[in-house]
C-alpha positions as CSV (number, residue, x, y, z in Angstrom):
1,M,136.6,-84.3,17.8
2,R,134.5,-85.6,21.0
3,R,133.0,-81.9,22.4
4,N,131.3,-83.7,25.3
5,M,134.4,-85.1,26.8
6,I,136.2,-81.6,26.3
7,R,133.5,-79.9,27.8
8,G,134.2,-82.4,30.7
9,I,137.9,-81.6,31.0
10,V,137.1,-77.6,30.5
11,A,134.9,-78.1,33.7
12,G,137.3,-79.7,35.9
13,A,140.3,-76.6,34.6
14,A,137.3,-73.9,36.2
15,A,136.5,-75.4,39.1
16,V,139.9,-75.4,39.9
17,G,140.2,-71.8,38.7
18,A,142.6,-70.1,36.5
19,A,144.9,-68.1,38.9
20,G,145.8,-71.5,40.5
21,L,146.2,-73.7,37.0
22,A,149.7,-74.6,36.9
23,V,151.4,-73.3,33.4
24,P,153.9,-75.0,31.2
25,A,157.8,-74.9,32.1
26,V,158.3,-71.3,30.9
27,A,155.8,-68.6,30.6
28,T,156.1,-65.5,28.9
29,A,155.5,-62.2,30.5
30,A,154.6,-60.5,27.4
31,P,152.3,-61.5,24.6
32,V,153.8,-64.0,22.2
33,N,154.2,-62.4,19.0
34,A,157.4,-62.5,16.6
35,M,160.1,-61.3,18.6
36,N,158.8,-63.1,21.9
37,C,159.1,-66.3,20.4
38,A,160.3,-69.8,21.1
39,K,161.4,-71.0,17.7
40,V,162.6,-74.0,18.2
41,A,161.6,-76.7,21.2
42,T,163.1,-79.9,21.9
43,P,163.1,-82.8,23.9
44,T,165.9,-80.9,26.2
45,S,164.5,-77.5,25.4
46,P,161.1,-77.0,25.1
47,N,160.8,-73.3,25.0
48,G,157.8,-73.3,27.1
49,W,155.9,-75.9,25.5
50,G,154.7,-78.4,27.7
51,N,151.1,-79.6,29.8
52,T,151.1,-79.3,33.6
53,F,147.3,-78.0,33.8
54,P,146.4,-79.9,36.6
55,D,143.1,-81.5,34.6
56,E,145.4,-82.7,32.4
57,R,148.4,-83.8,33.7
58,G,149.9,-86.6,31.9
59,Q,148.7,-85.6,28.6
60,A,151.8,-83.8,27.1
61,G,152.5,-84.8,23.5
62,K,156.5,-85.4,23.0
63,V,159.4,-84.2,20.5
64,T,160.1,-87.4,18.3
65,A,162.8,-87.5,14.9
66,T,159.2,-88.3,12.9
67,K,159.4,-85.6,9.9
68,V,156.2,-83.7,8.8
69,V,157.8,-81.0,6.9
70,D,161.3,-81.0,7.8
71,D,163.8,-83.5,8.5
72,D,164.7,-82.4,12.4
73,G,161.0,-83.8,13.9
74,S,157.8,-82.9,15.1
75,L,155.4,-83.0,18.1
76,E,153.8,-86.1,18.6
77,F,150.5,-87.1,20.0
78,M,149.6,-90.7,21.0
79,T,146.4,-91.6,22.0
80,T,145.2,-94.6,23.5
81,E,142.3,-96.2,25.6
82,Q,143.8,-95.3,28.3
83,M,145.1,-92.1,27.2
84,P,142.5,-90.6,24.8
85,R,143.4,-87.2,24.4
86,Q,146.6,-85.7,24.6
87,A,147.4,-81.7,24.3
88,S,150.5,-78.9,24.5
89,Y,150.6,-75.4,25.1
90,H,152.8,-72.6,25.2
91,A,151.6,-69.8,27.1
92,A,150.2,-66.4,25.4
93,G,151.4,-63.4,27.6
94,K,147.7,-62.9,28.0
95,L,147.6,-61.5,24.4
96,P,144.1,-59.6,23.6
97,L,141.5,-61.9,22.1
98,V,141.3,-59.4,19.6
99,D,144.6,-59.8,18.2
100,V,144.4,-63.3,17.4
101,A,143.4,-63.6,14.0
102,K,145.2,-60.6,12.5
103,N,148.0,-63.5,11.7
104,P,147.7,-66.9,10.4
105,L,146.5,-69.6,12.8
106,S,148.2,-72.6,11.5
107,F,150.1,-75.9,11.7
108,E,151.6,-78.6,9.5
109,K,151.0,-81.9,10.0
110,S,150.3,-85.4,9.4
111,A,146.8,-87.9,8.9
112,G,144.8,-88.0,12.3
113,N,143.4,-85.5,14.4
114,A,145.2,-82.5,15.7
115,N,143.0,-79.4,17.1
116,W,144.0,-75.9,18.0
117,Q,143.3,-75.4,22.1
118,I,143.1,-71.7,22.7
119,R,142.3,-71.0,26.2
120,V,141.5,-67.9,27.8
121,T,140.0,-65.6,30.7
122,G,137.9,-62.6,31.3
123,A,135.3,-63.8,28.5
124,N,131.6,-62.7,29.0
125,V,130.8,-66.4,30.4
126,N,128.7,-67.2,33.3
127,S,132.2,-67.8,35.8
128,A,134.1,-65.3,37.8
129,D,137.6,-65.7,35.9
130,G,135.9,-65.7,32.3
131,F,137.3,-68.9,30.9
132,A,136.9,-70.7,28.4
133,T,138.7,-72.8,25.7
134,L,138.2,-71.6,21.8
135,V,139.0,-75.0,19.9
136,W,139.2,-75.8,16.1
137,S,139.9,-79.4,14.5
138,A,141.9,-79.7,11.1
139,P,140.9,-81.6,8.5
140,A,141.8,-85.8,9.1
141,G,144.9,-85.8,6.1
142,A,148.0,-84.4,6.3
143,G,148.8,-81.1,5.0
144,K,148.4,-76.8,6.5
145,E,145.5,-75.0,7.2
146,D,145.3,-71.8,8.7
147,A,142.5,-71.7,11.0
148,S,142.1,-67.6,11.2
149,K,139.2,-67.2,9.2
150,S,137.7,-70.7,9.8
151,N,133.8,-70.5,10.6
152,Q,134.3,-73.9,12.2
153,W,135.8,-72.4,15.6
154,W,133.3,-73.7,18.9
155,A,133.7,-72.6,22.4
156,T,133.1,-74.6,25.2
157,R,131.2,-72.1,27.5
158,D,127.9,-70.4,26.3
159,L,128.9,-67.1,25.1
160,P,125.8,-64.7,24.6
161,G,124.3,-65.3,21.1
162,I,126.5,-68.6,20.8
163,P,125.9,-71.2,22.8
164,K,128.9,-73.6,23.7
165,G,130.0,-76.2,20.7
166,Q,127.8,-74.1,18.4
167,N,129.9,-73.4,15.2
168,A,131.1,-69.7,14.7
169,T,134.1,-67.9,12.9
170,L,136.6,-67.0,15.7
171,E,136.1,-62.9,15.3
172,K,131.9,-63.8,16.0
173,L,133.6,-66.0,19.2
174,T,135.9,-62.9,19.9
175,E,133.1,-60.5,19.4
176,A,130.5,-62.5,22.0
177,A,133.5,-62.8,24.7
178,N,134.0,-59.4,24.8
179,S,130.7,-58.0,25.0
180,D,129.6,-55.9,27.5
181,S,132.5,-54.5,28.2
182,H,134.5,-57.8,28.8
183,K,138.1,-58.4,27.6
184,T,139.2,-61.3,27.1
185,V,142.9,-62.2,27.1
186,V,144.5,-65.8,25.4
187,D,146.5,-67.2,28.8
188,H,147.5,-70.4,26.6
189,Y,147.4,-71.9,23.2
190,G,147.8,-74.8,21.9
191,I,147.9,-78.1,20.3
192,S,145.2,-81.0,21.3
193,S,144.5,-84.7,20.0
194,Q,141.5,-86.5,20.4
195,P,140.3,-89.2,17.8
196,N,137.2,-90.4,18.1
197,D,137.6,-93.4,18.0
198,K,140.4,-92.5,20.8
199,T,143.7,-94.7,19.4
200,G,145.5,-93.0,17.2
201,K,149.0,-91.0,16.5
202,V,149.8,-87.7,14.7
203,N,152.6,-84.8,14.5
204,V,152.4,-81.5,14.1
205,D,155.4,-78.9,13.5
206,N,155.9,-75.3,12.7
207,V,152.7,-73.7,15.0
208,S,152.4,-70.1,14.2
209,F,150.4,-68.1,16.5
210,N,150.2,-64.4,16.3
211,G,153.3,-64.2,14.2
212,C,155.2,-66.6,16.1
213,T,156.4,-70.0,14.5
214,T,157.8,-72.9,16.8
215,N,159.9,-75.6,15.3
216,F,159.3,-79.0,17.2
217,A,163.1,-80.5,16.3
218,A,164.9,-83.7,17.9
219,T,167.5,-84.3,15.4
220,G,170.2,-81.6,14.3
221,G,171.6,-78.8,16.0
222,A,168.6,-77.7,17.6
223,G,167.6,-81.2,18.9
224,A,171.4,-81.7,20.6
225,F,171.8,-78.7,22.0
226,G,168.6,-76.7,21.9
227,S,167.2,-73.3,20.9
228,L,170.4,-70.8,20.7
229,D,168.7,-68.6,18.2
230,S,165.6,-68.3,20.1
231,L,166.3,-68.2,24.0
232,I,163.6,-68.9,26.6
233,P,160.9,-66.4,26.2
């Protein structure tokens, strides 16, 4: 993943300011968890998944019938020379960052570039709103990965003792973000794709964050009628 490009994107977001950012179609008032969870996201009922941030306009992935694990579809990111990055997010309801690594942070994917994107505010960084993005890149091959204990996370802003772009565990980044009485919260979490050669395709499914697992479905009952067992949070 090309970190310089992401830094430029995040700088644009910081200029707008966290309070002024538009949010995906549906936001959660309470923190996302196993009970407050968009269990299914479909083309007609995204259940809060999307991307309307001004600095990332038009970059959302789309739900397609492409199989990753199950037979009902997945979230697809298709990047090109003209659109070298795509990302989709869900609101986290200001979940304390200290809670994030307590549960698996996983998704299942096809071969290709896919990355965790955790957008936080209140961190101990050089900005009034404390905005930063924590990033982790999955291996290029297909499979399922849990990033919660990985030491390959990095932040898009300097944190005390951890320069931007330097790899660390999520626990270490959290400790640094919360230093000097800061209370860092997660505003949005999501998946991005930004391959080094710009052009590529990757499909992800079963995205798990703080006990909430979202299945992206384009076919079958969920795809036709939206999520009935998990109403919009």
